C-alpha positions, 0 to 999 in steps of 0.5 A, spaced: 116 058 688 121 059 683 129 057 684 135 060 680 138 054 677 144 058 674 150 055 676 155 058 681 161 060 677 168 060 681 173 064 680 180 061 677 185 061 682 190 064 677 185 070 677 184 070 684 192 070 685 192 076 680 187 080 683 190 079 690 197 081 688 195 087 684 192 090 690 198 089 694 202 092 689 197 098 688 198 100 696 205 102 695 205 110 695 210 113 690 211 108 686 209 106 679 209 098 678 207 095 671 204 088 673 202 087 665 209 082 664 207 077 670 204 070 669 200 067 674 201 059 673 197 054 677 202 049 680 197 045 684 190 045 687 186 041 692 179 041 693 180 047 698 187 050 696 191 052 691 198 054 689 199 059 684 206 061 681 207 069 679 213 070 674 215 074 669 218 082 669 215 088 673 217 095 671 218 099 677 219 107 677 219 110 684 222 116 687 225 114 694 226 120 699 232 120 704 234 124 709 241 123 713 240 121 720 246 120 725 250 118 719 245 113 716 241 114 710 233 113 712 227 114 709 224 121 709 217 119 713 213 125 715 212 125 722 205 126 725 206 131 731 201 130 737 198 136 740 203 136 746 208 137 741 205 143 737 203 146 744 211 145 746 213 148 740 209 155 740 
């Protein structure tokens, strides 16, 4: 029987934090966010936990659609009509 003796290489906490942060940032629809100016620094690490600080500059470009409702500017979010609402409108 043969065993693979290659050591398991764990990802560094800084790399994991960067991946998680970029996934969260990517979820913002309608925004361009450039995270290349961010630095991920390991602040503290224990056996099974770590604290990573994110610092630096992040370029942001966004267009925010607004609509006025009852005298207040709010985000213009498309609404999903239910089949009952569609039937009632026709």
